[in-house]
Steps between C-alpha positions, in 0.01 A plus 500: 500500500313786345331615821562850633353714775145630437637855470718402203426429136723259307633674189764252378538124528790285380444198279539277807220685684719706733360850559762745376322834543222651706332836544328627812130568442466790745838673508606784275783316324631180648651241269686184596705291261662160551754528221813696433428797271870526421505141368548519125315171445166664574299726274674832440162659429360382835805628686478833321130546579553416865795737534324781310189469715713507815689811388178672395332423831801609703529834323144586414351600833186315391348235717458233234633410157214350300545122474450522124818710473702228677361217290492684165716341236 
């Protein structure tokens, strides 16, 4: 557990050590999550930031949303 491809960076890990999110180091905006954003048991703030970053990236025409904007509280 906790091992991902060299091109990926782990950005979220569950309490049991399972990798729950990754980002690609060389791509413009590639994010993978191993949880259900619609699940109300998770953090509403995390779900909101992920969705907002996705919408911004999809509509912005920019190549990359700064990582700090995704992770900002």
